[in-house]
Each structure stands twice: as C-alpha cells, then as structure tokens.
C-alpha positions in Angstrom: 0.0 0.0 0.0 1.4 3.4 -1.0 0.8 6.3 1.3 1.9 10.0 1.1 5.6 10.6 1.9 4.6 12.7 5.0 3.1 9.6 6.7 5.5 7.8 9.0 6.0 4.1 9.4 6.2 2.6 12.9 5.8 -0.8 14.6 2.5 -1.1 16.4 4.4 -2.4 19.5 6.1 1.0 19.8 2.8 2.8 20.2 1.4 1.0 23.3 1.2 -2.1 25.5 -0.6 -5.4 24.9 -2.3 -7.6 27.5 -4.1 -10.9 27.1 -7.4 -11.3 28.9 -8.4 -13.3 31.9 -9.1 -17.0 31.8 -11.9 -18.8 33.7 -14.2 -21.9 33.5 -17.6 -21.9 31.8 -19.3 -22.3 35.2 -18.3 -18.7 36.0 -20.6 -17.3 33.3 -24.0 -15.8 34.0 -23.6 -13.2 36.7 -21.0 -10.7 37.9 -19.0 -8.1 36.0 -19.2 -7.5 32.3 -17.0 -9.5 29.9 -15.7 -8.5 26.5 -15.6 -11.7 24.4 -14.8 -12.4 20.8 -18.4 -12.1 19.7 -18.5 -8.5 21.1 -15.8 -7.5 18.6 -17.7 -8.9 15.6 -19.7 -5.7 15.1 -19.6 -3.5 12.0 -19.3 -0.5 14.2 -15.9 -0.6 15.9 -16.9 0.3 19.5 -17.8 -1.8 22.5 -21.5 -2.0 23.3 -21.3 -2.3 27.1 -25.1 -2.9 27.3 -24.9 -6.2 25.4 -22.0 -7.8 27.2 -22.4 -11.1 29.0 -21.4 -11.4 32.7 -18.8 -13.4 34.5 -18.3 -14.0 38.3 -14.7 -12.8 38.9 -15.1 -10.3 41.6 -13.1 -12.4 44.0 -10.3 -12.9 41.5 -6.9 -11.4 42.7 -5.5 -8.8 40.5 -8.7 -8.4 38.4 -8.2 -4.7 38.3 -5.4 -5.3 35.8 -8.0 -6.2 33.3 -10.3 -3.2 33.8 -11.2 -1.1 30.8 -9.9 2.4 30.1 -11.4 4.8 27.5 -9.6 4.3 24.1 -8.5 0.8 24.8 -8.4 -1.3 21.6 -9.4 -4.9 21.8 -8.4 -7.5 19.2 -9.5 -11.1 18.6 -6.7 -13.3 19.8 -8.2 -16.8 19.0 -10.9 -17.6 16.4 -12.2 -20.6 14.6 -12.2 -18.4 11.5 -9.0 -17.1 10.0 -10.7 -14.1 8.6 -11.8 -13.1 12.1 -8.4 -13.1 13.7 -7.1 -9.8 14.9 -10.3 -7.9 14.3 -10.3 -4.7 16.3 -12.8 -2.6 18.2 -12.5 0.2 20.8 -13.9 1.2 24.2 -15.1 4.7 24.5 -15.2 5.0 28.3 -13.5 3.8 31.5 -15.3 0.9 33.1 -14.1 -0.8 36.3 -17.0 -3.3 36.0 -15.7 -4.8 32.7 -12.8 -7.1 31.8 -11.8 -8.9 28.6 -11.4 -12.7 28.2 -8.4 -14.7 27.3 -9.4 -15.0 23.6 -9.0 -11.2 23.3 -5.9 -9.0 23.4 -6.1 -5.5 24.8 -3.9 -2.8 23.3 -3.5 0.4 25.3 -1.8 3.4 23.7 1.2 5.0 25.3 2.0 7.4 22.4 0.1 10.7 22.5 0.6 11.3 18.8 -1.8 8.5 17.9 -5.6 8.8 17.8 -7.1 5.5 19.1 -10.2 5.8 16.9 -8.2 6.3 13.8 -5.9 3.4 14.7 -9.0 1.2 15.2 -10.3 2.1 11.8 -6.8 1.6 10.3 -6.6 -1.9 11.7 -10.0 -2.7 10.3 -9.1 -1.5 6.8 -8.7 -4.3 4.1 -5.0 -3.8 3.7 -4.3 -4.2 7.4 -6.8 -7.0 7.9 -4.9 -9.0 5.3 -1.5 -8.2 7.0 -2.9 -9.2 10.4 -4.4 -12.4 9.1 -1.1 -13.2 7.5 0.6 -13.0 11.0 -1.8 -15.7 12.5 -1.1 -19.4 12.9 -3.1 -22.6 13.6 -5.6 -24.8 11.8 -8.7 -25.8 13.8 -8.2 -22.8 16.1 -6.5 -19.7 14.6 -4.3 -17.6 17.0 -2.3 -14.4 16.9 0.3 -13.5 19.4 1.3 -10.2 21.0 4.7 -10.4 19.4 3.2 -10.8 15.9 0.9 -7.8 16.4 3.8 -5.8 17.9 5.8 -6.4 14.7 3.0 -5.0 12.5 4.2 -1.8 10.6 1.5 0.9 10.4 1.5 4.1 8.4 0.4 7.2 10.3 -0.3 10.7 9.1 -0.1 13.6 11.5 -2.4 13.6 14.6 -4.6 16.3 13.1 -5.2 14.2 9.9 -5.8 11.1 12.0 -8.5 12.9 13.9 -10.1 14.3 10.7 -10.2 10.8 9.1 -11.6 9.3 12.3 -14.3 12.1 12.4 -15.4 11.3 8.8 -15.7 7.6 9.4 -17.3 8.0 12.8 -20.0 10.3 11.4 -21.2 7.4 9.3 -21.2 5.1 12.3 -23.2 7.7 14.3 -25.8 7.7 11.6 -25.9 3.9 11.6 -26.2 3.9 15.4 -29.0 6.5 15.3 -30.9 4.2 12.8 -30.5 1.3 15.2 -31.8 3.3 18.1 -34.9 4.3 16.0 -35.4 0.6 15.2 -35.2 -0.3 18.9 -37.9 2.4 19.7 -40.1 1.1 16.9 -39.8 -2.5 18.1 -40.5 -1.4 21.7 -43.7 0.4 20.6 -45.0 -2.8 18.9 -44.1 -4.9 22.0 -45.8 -2.4 24.3 -49.0 -2.4 22.2 -49.0 -6.2 22.2 -48.7 -6.3 25.9 -51.4 -3.7 26.4 -53.9 -5.5 24.2 -53.2 -9.2 24.7 -51.6 -9.4 28.2 -53.3 -6.6 30.1 -56.4 -7.1 28.0 -56.9 -3.4 27.4 -57.7 -3.9 23.7 -60.1 -1.6 21.6 -63.6 -2.2 22.9 -62.5 -4.2 25.9 -65.0 -2.4 28.1 -67.9 -4.2 26.3 -66.4 -7.7 26.4 -67.2 -10.1 29.2 -64.3 -11.8 31.0 -64.9 -15.5 31.7 -62.4 -17.2 34.0 -59.8 -14.5 33.2 -60.3 -14.8 29.4 -62.2 -12.5 27.1 -65.3 -14.0 25.7 -64.7 -15.5 22.2 -61.0 -16.1 22.8 -59.5 -19.6 22.9 -56.4 -21.5 23.9 -54.5 -23.5 21.3 -51.2 -25.3 21.2 -48.4 -23.9 19.1 -48.4 -27.2 17.1 -52.0 -26.5 15.9 -51.0 -23.0 14.7 -47.9 -24.0 12.7 -46.8 -26.0 9.6 -43.2 -26.5 10.7 -41.5 -26.9 14.1 -38.2 -28.5 13.3 -34.5 -28.2 13.8 -32.3 -26.9 11.0 -29.6 -28.7 9.0 -26.1 -29.9 9.9 -24.3 -27.9 7.3 -21.3 -28.7 5.2 -19.5 -25.3 5.1 -17.8 -24.3 1.9 -16.2 -21.0 0.9 -17.9 -21.4 -2.5 -21.3 -22.2 -1.1 -24.2 -19.8 -1.8 -26.4 -20.1 1.3 -26.0 -18.1 4.5 -26.4 -20.1 7.7 -28.0 -18.8 10.9 -26.7 -20.4 14.1 -27.5 -19.8 17.8 -24.9 -17.0 18.1 -27.0 -14.9 15.6 -30.0 -14.7 17.9 -29.8 -12.2 20.8 -32.1 -9.8 22.6 -35.0 -10.7 20.4 -33.1 -9.8 17.3 -31.5 -11.7 14.4 -27.9 -10.6 13.6 -27.9 -11.6 9.9 -24.6 -9.8 9.3 -22.9 -12.1 11.8 -24.3 -15.1 9.9 -23.0 -13.7 6.6 -19.5 -13.5 7.9 -19.3 -17.3 8.1 -18.4 -19.7 5.4 -21.5 -20.6 3.4 -23.2 -23.9 3.3 -23.0 -25.5 -0.2 -26.6 -26.6 -0.4 -29.8 -25.3 1.4 -32.4 -27.8 2.6 -34.5 -25.6 4.9 -34.7 -22.1 3.6 -36.1 -19.5 6.0 -38.9 -17.1 5.0 -40.9 -14.1 6.2 -42.7 -14.8 9.5 -40.5 -17.7 10.6 -39.7 -17.8 14.4 -36.2 -19.0 15.1 -35.5 -20.4 18.6 -32.0 -21.4 20.0 -32.5 -25.0 20.9 -29.0 -26.1 22.1 -26.5 -24.8 24.6 -26.3 -23.2 28.0 -27.1 -19.5 28.6 -28.4 -19.1 25.1 -31.2 -21.7 25.2 -34.6 -20.4 24.3 -33.5 -17.1 22.6 -36.0 -16.1 20.0 -36.1 -13.9 16.9 -38.6 -13.5 14.0 -37.9 -12.8 10.4 -39.7 -9.6 9.4 -38.5 -9.8 5.8 -37.5 -12.6 3.4 -33.8 -13.4 3.4 -32.8 -14.9 0.1 -30.7 -18.1 0.2 -30.6 -18.4 4.0 -31.0 -21.5 6.2 -30.4 -22.5 9.8 -28.2 -25.0 11.5 -29.2 -27.8 13.8 -28.9 -25.8 16.9 -31.9 -23.6 15.9 -35.5 -24.6 15.6 -37.8 -23.1 12.9 -41.4 -22.4 14.0 -43.4 -21.5 10.9 -47.0 -20.2 11.4 -49.8 -21.4 9.1 -50.4 -19.4 6.0 -53.8 -18.3 7.2 -52.5 -17.0 10.5 -51.4 -13.4 11.1 -47.6 -13.8 11.2 -46.5 -10.7 13.1 -49.2 -11.2 15.7 -47.9 -14.8 16.1 -44.3 -13.7 16.4 -45.1 -11.1 19.1 -47.0 -13.9 20.9 -44.0 -16.2 20.9 -41.3 -13.6 21.8 -42.3 -13.3 25.5 -41.7 -17.1 25.9 -38.0 -16.8 25.8 -37.4 -17.5 29.5 -40.0 -20.3 29.5 -38.3 -22.1 26.6 -34.9 -21.4 28.3 -36.1 -23.3 31.3 -37.3 -26.4 29.4 -33.9 -27.8 28.4 -33.1 -31.4 28.8 -29.6 -33.0 29.1 -26.4 -32.4 31.0 -25.5 -29.1 32.7 -22.9 -28.6 30.0 -25.2 -29.1 27.0 -29.0 -28.7 27.3 -31.5 -29.1 24.4 -35.0 -27.9 23.8 -37.1 -30.6 22.3 -39.3 -29.4 19.4 -42.1 -31.4 20.9 -42.2 -29.1 23.9 -42.5 -26.1 21.7 -45.4 -27.7 19.9 -47.2 -28.4 23.2 -46.9 -24.8 24.5 -50.2 -23.1 24.5 -51.2 -19.6 23.4 -54.2 -17.5 24.0 -55.9 -16.7 20.7 -57.9 -13.5 20.4 -60.7 -13.0 17.9 -59.5 -12.6 14.3 -60.6 -9.0 13.8 -58.4 -8.0 16.8 -55.5 -9.9 15.4 -55.9 -8.2 12.1 -56.0 -4.8 13.7 -52.7 -5.5 15.5 -51.2 -7.0 12.3 -51.9 -3.7 10.5 -50.1 -1.7 13.2 -47.2 -4.2 13.4 -46.8 -4.3 9.6 -46.4 -0.5 9.5 -43.8 -0.8 12.2 -41.8 -3.6 10.5 -42.0 -1.7 7.2 -40.4 1.3 8.8 -37.8 -1.0 10.4 -37.0 -2.5 6.9 -36.5 1.0 5.4 -34.2 2.0 8.2 -32.2 -1.3 7.8 -31.9 -0.5 4.0 -30.5 2.9 4.9 -28.1 1.3 7.3 -26.8 -1.0 4.5 -26.2 2.0 2.3 -24.4 3.9 5.0 -22.3 0.9 5.8 -21.4 0.4 2.2 -20.5 4.1 1.8 -18.3 4.0 4.9 -16.5 0.8 3.8 -15.8 2.3 0.3 -14.3 5.4 2.0 -12.2 3.5 4.6 -9.4 2.1 2.4 -9.2 5.3 0.3 -8.8 7.4 3.5 -6.3 5.0 5.0 -3.9 5.1 2.0 -4.1 8.9 1.5 -6.0 8.6 -1.8 -8.6 11.0 -0.4 -7.0 14.1 1.3 -8.6 15.7 4.3 
C-alpha cells in the first residue's frame, strides 16, 4: 500500500502495550462483572456495546483490576475458529471498572500521545491491514495471533490532526448507523408495548364491552403452538464451503429478540440449502447453556438463507397473522430457556415441547388490527435497515481510500 511521503511508518508495538485477557471456566458465566468476548468485537461499528456484554463471576479474583477497561483501549481477537476473524479490532469509548476482557481477546493500550485511538482502530480494520494481520496468524482448527506478531506490524500514520479528521469522517457514518439502530429499537419497543397492552393486560379496543370469563375475554380460545404451525423442526447440519451460496444462521446470531444476519453472513457458506427460511418464521435457540430459548422472528424474506441444527424453525400457518404470532412467541424466551433437557454442559430444547406450549388466541378481527399496526412498524424498520446497509457500504468504500491517503482531508 502506497501512502503519502509525509506519513510515517512505525511498529505497532512501539505505540502501546498489549495484554491478554483473563481465563476462567464456563461455570463462571452468568452473573458478575461485564465481559468483552470475541463475539463482542464482531460488530460492523468498531466500538464496544457495554449494554450487550455477558457477565462473569470474577469479583473475588486477585489482580482483576489489571483487566479493567480504560477509555480508548483497543481490543483485538486473539483466538478464532475463522482465520478471517483473527485480529479484528474494536475500541472502548469509556472507562469501566466493571468490565474485563477474556483470554481469547488481546487489549492494546496506547502510550503514544501522537496517535488517535479511533483512527488506529479504523486503520486496523481496513482491508490492507486486515490482510496483513491475518497473515501473521497461525493454527488450523483454532487460529491464533500473538502479542509479538501484532507488535511487529508496521503501520503508516499521518499527523495527529489528519488522523483525527479521518476518524471524524468515518465515525460520522457510524453515528448515523447507530441512530438508525436506536430508532429501530424504539419502533420494536412500541410494537411490543402495544401487544402487551392489548393481549396481556387485555386493554384492547372495545374491551369495556367484552365479558371476561375465568380471566379470558369471551370468544378467545387457547390453542397449542403445534396447531398453529406448519413447521416446528431443527435446522440442518451444514457442510460449510467458501464457494457455497447459502447463509447459515446459528444460535450466536439470535440475541435480545433480534437476528444478527450480518454475523451469519461473515461465516463460510453452506453449499446446499435444505430448509430455507422465509418471512414470518420464528427462530429459537435449541441447544446450549445460557443461550437456550432465545427467539427472533424474520420480518423480511432473506434470500438463500438457512439455519443449522442448533436452531428450531417455528413457521406459522399461511392463514395466521404472522406478526401477531411472532409477538405472541417472543415473550416465551425465558420459558423455553427453562425447558432444556440433558447435562448441565449441554442442554437441548425438544421441538415437541415447543409444539405443546399453549397460546391465548384473540378474535380474528383484533389480530388483524394488530397485524396492520405491526406491519407499519416492521416496514419502517425494513426501510431503516436498508438505509443502514447503504451507510455501511459508503463507509466501507471510503475506509481504504482514506487510509492510503488517496482522499485528502
């Protein structure tokens, strides 16, 4: 990569200090302080989302303060099952003494005041440096990169003022993307609140004139999920192939009621699809500890996309209001999470138990009214996600051109 002659070359190790994260057993996960793990770096916005971090019980660990987070710390993937994920970088934007990083992550803390941490994070994420970092890794089944290898990496740096200008341009795109995501969250929340108001608290339109019999509005009925669906089955055991054409959703892609399709697209593709997902499908994590029972619904069609065997598809009947059905299933996450069978290390949710779960079914005209509201919400969300894709694409086109000095600032 050719850069302007005014940019200086320097080893990354001369700019700061590296530190591997803390190691612990799986039994420590669940409660305690926040933990930066590999999955928390796989975001298209290079900053730590502290609100989404898992927790680990390490408060009694001696010397744990050495792993606390400082603002501008950069975290890099140290170990990964995917070579193209190794060394991926993200940044913390605040001090946090209630957060540490795990042993599969390396922390880099700048000691040179002539380097902007946000610029450096973007630089390390640019295509040229991603290729260099991946080239420094080793291993087959598990890919690793060492502190020494990262320390030897030569980076090209413009003046601090130019670094800050470049970081400002790129972060402006990320701010717009984040704003879109916040709007999406508010829209989702409005739909969930309306569902709860109408179908849980029973304050639906006209409720004042409806008799309640044994706690149920007259004309409503209870049905098993199996009676309302055409598919309740696990996904495939995929054969991954770099040349495959189908995206595979696994249990890591489902979190907080949302589907992270971008995370799925980062994986190798399955060569052949056998169970393609479609609009309205409910996806439920059905294997694992801590993630069992997590739920998401597809609010749009995703072409050439399937699920692996750790996820169950619950597909509503064609004559059923799909969004209403999805909002009825989403509150059952904790219930499904408690229904696992097997050892403490590996629990599984049997599709039969999902089929046997019952739902309260309102009258059709009320379901249709909610469906109309929810459709408007999901359409707005789809538009915002389309904008997000365009913003991400524009940023990713700018990134390498800014980092090689092709675009002057």
